[in-house]
N, C-alpha and C positions, 0 to 999 in steps of 0.2 A: 504493499500500499504506499503510495507516495506521501512524503512528509507534507504536513499542512503548511500552505503559504497563503498569506493574506495581503492584498493590495488595498491601500487606502488612498482615495483621491479626494483632494480638498480644492475647492474652487473659491479662493479668498475674495474674488470680486464678482460673484455670481449675480447679485442684484443689478449692479451697474452695467455689467457686460450683457446681461439680458436686454436691457433697454437699448444699448448700442446696437445689438443685433436687430432689434425691431426698427431702429432708425436706418438700417441698411447702409452703414458706413458713413452717413452724412453727419454724424456727431463725433467730432474729434477734439472738443474742448473739455476742460475739467468738469466731471460730473459726480455728484454725490446723491445717493438715495437716502432719504431721511424718514424717520418714523417717530411717532409720539410715544414717549415713556413718561407716564405721570404728567407733570406739567411742563415738560421740556421736549424739544425736538432734537434728536440725536442722529448722527450719521450712522447708517447701518451698512453701507457699501460704497466704495469709490472705484473709479476707473484709474488707469495708469497715469494719465496727466494729473489728476487730482492727488494721487499718491505721491507723485514727484513734487507736488507743491506743498507737501507736508500734511495733507488732510488724512486723518486716521479714523477708523471705526470707533464708535462710542463717543466721539467728540461732539460737543454742542454745536448746533448749526451756526449760531452767531459767531462763535470763535472761528469756524471754518470760513465764513464769509470775510472775516477780518484778515485771515491769512491769504486768501485768494479772492481778489475782487471780481474776477470773471467766472466764479464758480456757478455752475448750473445745478439746480436741485430738483429732484423729482420725489414724489411721495411713494413710499414703499407699497407694493402690491403683493401681499403675502400669498394669496391663492395663485397668482400668476407665477411666482417664484417656485411654489411647490409643484405646479404643473410642469415647469421647465426642468426641475430636478427629476421628476418622473420620466420625462422624455430622455434625459441623460442616462437614467437607469436602463431604459430600453436599448440605448446605444451601447452601453457597457456589456450587454448580453452577448456581444460578438466575441468577448474574451473569455467568458465563463457563464454558465447558466445560473450560477449562485451569486447573485448581486443583491445588495440591500442598500436602502437609502439611509443616510445619516443627516437628518434635518438639522439645520436648514441649508447646508452648503457642502455636503460631502456624500461620497459613495464608498461602499466596502465591497470588494470582490474576492471571493475565495478561488484562488488560482491553482489549487491542488490538482496536479495532473494535467494542467492546461498550457503551461508556459512553453512546453516543447513544440506545440503547434505553431508557435511564432518564432522558433529558433532559439528560445531561451528567455530568461527574465529581462536582460538588458534590451534585446530587440523588442520585446513586448512593450516595455516602458517607452521605447522610442516611438512605437506606433501610437500609444496613448497620447504622447505629447504632440505628435504630428496631427492627430485627429482633432485634439483640443485647439491647436493653433489654427487649423482650418476653420473651426467653428467660431474663432475669435474669443476663446476663453483662456484665462490664466489658470493653471493647475499646478499643484504641488503633490508629489507622489511619495509613498512610503511602503516598503515591502518587507515583511518579516514573518516570523512563525506564528505570531499572535495578533489579534485585532488591536490590542492595546499598544503593542510596539509599533505596528504599522501606522496607527493614528499619530503616535508621538513623533515618528520620523517624518511624516508628511507635514506636520505643522511646526516642529521645533528643531529639526536637524539644522545645525548651523546658526541657530538663533542665540541671542545674547540674553541671559536671564537678568531681570531687573534686580539691581542691588538693593537690598533691604537694609535701611539704616535705622537703628534703634539703640537702646541701651545695651543690647547684646552684640552690637556690631564689633568687628575685630579692631577697628581703629579707635574704639572707646574702651577696650579692655585694659587690664592691668599691664604693667611694663613687661613682666615676665611672659605673659601670654602673647604680647605683641612681638617679643623677641622670637618666640617659637613660630608665630604666624609668619614672620618674614621669610622663614625657610620653606613655607608651604608653596604649593603651586599657585599661580596667579588667580586661577578661576575659583579656588576655594575661598578667596577673600572678596567675592562679589564681582570679579572681572568677567570677561567674556568666557563662556563655556567652550571647551575644546570641541572641535567639529569632528564628525564621523565620516569616514570615507566609505566607499562601497564595500570594503572588506571589514568594516567595523573597527578599524584601528583609529587611534587618536591622531589627529592631524590639524594643522592650522590652515589647510587649503580648502579644496572643494567640499561642500556639504554633502554628506552621504544620504542616500535614499534607499539602499538595499542593505538589509542585515542578513548575511549568509545563514543558511540553516544551522541551528544550534548555537548561534552567536548573538542572541537577543540581549543577553546581559551586557556584553561589551558595547553594543550599539546604544543601549539605554543609559548606561552609566554617565556619559558626559552631558546628557540632556537635563534641562531644568525640571524641577519637581512639578511644575504646571503641566508638563507633558503626560502626567498620569491621570488627566481629566479630573482634577481636584477642584473644589470650590475655592473662591478667592481667600476666604478666611483661613482655611487650612494651609494654603500656599504661603500666606503672610506669616502665620505662626511658625512654619518650618523655616522660613527665611530668617526670622528673628533669632532662631536657635542655631543658625549657621548651616542648616541642611538645605542647600540650594540645588544640589544635583541629585538625580535618581541614584547615582552610585553611593551617595552619602547614606541613603536609606537601605540599600541592599544588605549591608552588614549589620544593621541594627536589630536588636531582639524584637520579634513581632509582638510579643505580649506587651512590652513597654509602649510601642507605637499605638497599639489598640487602646491601651488605657488612656493615653494622653490625647490622641486625635480621633478615636473611634475606629470601628471596624471598617468604615468606608475606605480609609487610606490603605489598610492592609489588603482589602479586597482588590482595589485598583492595582496595587503593586503585584499581587499574585496573578491577576489577569494579564498584566503586561509581560510578566516573565514566564507565563504558561503554567504556573502552579494551580490556578483556578480556571475552569473552562469558561469560555465566552464564545458561544457559537454565532455564526453569521446566519441570520434568518432572512432568507429572501422573501420579498413581498409576493404572495400568491396573487394570481389574477383575480381581482375582487369583483363582486357584483357591482356594476356601475349603473346607478339610477340618477339621472339628472335631466332637467329640461331648462331651456333658456328662451328668452324673448328679447329681441332688439326693437328699439323704438325709432320711428322716423324723426322724431323731435325729442330732445331731452325732457324728462318729466321730473317732478319733485314733490308733488302732493301725495298725501297718504291715500286718498281715494283713488288716484291713478295707479298707485302701486298695488292696492288691493284688487282693482279691476284686472291687472295683469296676473296677480296670484290666482284669482278665480278662474282664469283661462288655463293656467299652467298646472294647477293641482290635479284636475281629473286626468291629464296625460301622465303625470308622474304616478298616480295611483293605479292606472291601468298597467303601466310597466311593472310595478311591484306585484300586482295581482297575477300577472302572467307567470312570474317566477315563484309565486306562493310565499312572498315575504312582506313584512310590515315595517314601517319606519319606527326607529327608536330615537333618532336625532336627525333633524332637518337643518341644513345650512342654507342661508339666504345670502347671496352675493349681489350687491348693487354696484355695478361698475359705472363710475362717473366719467364725465367728459374730460376731466383733467388726468385721466389714466390711473386714478386711485380707485380703490375698492373698499366699500363698507361691508363688513361681514358680521352677521348675527346668527346664532344657533338657537333652536327650539327643541327641548327634550320632551318625551312622552312617557307616561307611566306604564303604558303597555304598547307593544307593536301595533300600529294602527295603519289603516288604509283609507278610512273614510275622510273625504275632504271637509265635510261639515264639522268634524272634530278637530281637524288641523287648522282650519281657517281662523277661529277665535284666538288661538295661541299666537299665530303669525301676526294678527292684527295688534296684539298687545306688544309685540316686540318691534314693530316697524317704527315706533317713535324714536328708537335708538339709532336710526340711520340718518346720517348727515348727507343730504342730497347735494350740497355744495352748489356748483353751477348747473347741475342737472344730471340725471341718470339716463344713460343711453342703452344699458343692457341689464336685465335682471335674470339671475340664474338660481334655480332651486336644485339642491342635491341632497339625496338621502345618504348621509355619511355613515350611519349605523343602522343596519337592518337585521331582522331576525325572522326565522320561519314562522309562518302563521299556520296554526293547526286547523284542520278541517272541523267544521261544526257538525254536530249531530242533528239529523233531521227528525222532526217531531210531527205527529199527526194533528188532527183537528182538536183532539182532547187536550193535548199539551201545548197548543199554540198560544192560548191565552196566558198560561203561566210563563211561557218563554218570553212573551212581550213584557209582562210585569217584571221579570228578572232582568231584562235588558234595560228597563227604565229605572228600576230602583236598586238593581244589584251592582255587580262589579263594573259594568259599563259607566254608570253615573259616578261611581266612586273613582274610577280611573280618570274620568274627565275632571273631577274635582282635584285630584292629586296633580294632574298635569297643569291646571290653572294656577294652583298655589305654587307649584314648582317653577312656573315661568316667572313668578314674582320673587320668590325667595331662594329657589334652587331645589332641585329634586332630592339632594342628599340630606336636607334638613327635615324632610317629612318622613317620619319613622312610624313603625308599628311594633307591637310586642308579639313574640312567638314563644310557646312553652319550651322549656329546656329540661333535660333529664338530670335533675339535681335536687337533693333534699335540702340544700342550703337555701335559706329564704331569698337572699339577694341574687342567687343564681337560678331561681325558678323560672325566669323569663329572660329572653335575649332580645336586644333591640336590633331591628332590621329595617332597611330602607323600604319605604312603602312602594316605591316605583319598581323595585326588583324583587318583590316577594308577594305571595298570595295571602289573603287574610287567614289567620289561624282558625282552625275548626277543632271542636271536641277538646277543649282545654281540660286537662286532668284536674279533678277536684282533690285538694289536699285533705289529709285526715282531719285537720283542724282549720278553723276559720283564720284567714290571713288578713292583715291590715290593708286599708286602702292606700296608704302612703308609707313608703319605706325610706329611711335615711340612714346615714352612718351611725353606728352606736354612739349614744351620748351618755356620759357618766351621770349616775343618779346617786345623790347622797342619802344613804339609808343605813340602818343597822346591818352590820356585816353578818351574813348567815343566809342559808338557803330558804329560810322561812319568809313568807310574804310580809313585807314591811307595812305596818299600820300607818306610819307617817314617813314621808320621804320628800326630798327637795330636788326639783328638776327645772332647769332653765330659770333659775332664781325665783322659783315659785314653791311655796309650801303646799303639798298635796296630801289629802287624807283619803285613806282607802275606804270605798263604799262596798265594792264587790270584787271578787277575784275568781278566775277560772284557770285551772291548770294543775300541775305543770305539764308541758310538752318538752321532752328531752330531745335535743338535737346534738349530735356528735360531729366534730369537724371531719373533713375528708383526710384521712391519715396519709394518703399517698400524695397529697399536695401540701405545700408549705404556704398557707395563707396568712399574711400578717394580721388580718383582722380576727383570725380564729386561733391565735396562739394562746389565748386565755383558757383554752380547754373546753370541756363539755358545758353546754348551756341548758338551763331550765327556763322555758318561756312561759309567761303568764299574761293573761288578758285581764287588765286592772281597770276598774271604773272608779274614778275619783269622786269626791263630794261635789265638785263643780260640774260633773257630767262628762268629763273627758274620758274616752276609752283608749288606753295606751297599751302598747305591747312592750313589756319589760322582760328582761331575762337576768338570771343570775349565773355568772361565769364561775365555775369551780376552780379555775386557776390551772395553769400549765407552765409554758415557758414565760408567760407574763402573769402578773397578779390578777385575781378575779375581782368580783364585786357585782353591783347592780348597774344595769345599763338600759336605756330606752332606745328602741330601734324603729318604732312605727306608731301610727295612730289609725283607729278605725273610723268609719264614717259616723 
């Protein structure tokens, strides 16, 4: 079996070069693609002239204009960039059938057993670069045994890690430490990292893009720690400790790294070196359900948009019905005359096909679309679908009951959940389902209402359970298992009027629950003189001291 070889393609100027391709070579001035993040407009992509002028990704637009007076800006079109990356994935299928997208600007190709068809790895990379140059795209390549190593080589081979200056920096250490530091290699003191040649050897010349089989460690060692796909906070913490290269981490104890920086750092390190698996999952041909409508004149009124939606929804529903699928999530793309796109999504509590159920939710969301100078194309796409099961046929006797169930049963409830979810989010609407546990707080589990069915046939406990449960609260009472006649709870003096019990509940001995370390509990239903019905228990003590606690209240 051939050794696994992964090729990572990174298109650092994908957004800007996509617009230059659309302009058919007529755009040769500095160009920056901008996007809104919070209350700021930031640069998301630049072309080569803008890069040469000093414009960088993530830079505020006002600073970019100050650096380059002739800078041309365009609003980012996220759906168009995603569609362009999908087209590139289809092009990359000429090199291997195992191709996956790395949104927003990368591809991953599993070349295992395929490179010899192009004469080897170097000729294959030359073909990739030639094809990208013919398409007007800038590309950086990385080839290694693992996905993480290939990703790192494509983006960081030959790059200079940012020097981190803090109280832990070498130039601010004690004199003896500085004396030792002067004999270190220059890159361990925040200087430029050594570059990797094609053979994985340290060099100060051409940046490497191929790590030979079995030499991922040598290729990764000189690269900055950001090449491990870490978040910015972790990268900054490592830099303050002087761990600026991946080679500085390879010799560190894994347990210490996990304790200080979390398991994410160790996982990324293992994935890059091949100690942890990271498969390449190619995108399967998905079910594609989408309709669009272009307008002879730009529109901007909600009524006009809804009129277009009313004409498009039946066509989309017919396409879904032919495949026996229903929508879980609908995406609405409003493409404006200034080449920008407004995108909103609508979620449903159940897979649905009926336009009369979809329309009210779409109408609620259209207020979030900024029409700008006008919308010239509207597109509806079912981005998440599920199979719709066949319905049972009923006769005349059961038809009436079926209609009543449809009006008052799950259909009406699903519509209610979808309407509330459009306002607040489907994930915040929950329902309870029974759970198999005798522990009171584990007797029910919380599930999202949109992805679960109503619970049926709730098991009845042997004793009555309170309407409201909370974490156990201490009760001041006479120590002992006997029911207290007087006790103090929540700064109130309570007198016993009636008591029912006890019900003994033991902890789950195979689990270590912090709340149940006080041992076996005797639960009592107490009625106070003020009329409150409380659920108290006496803990007999175990790993923690026992005593009286209140855990719930009855209606």
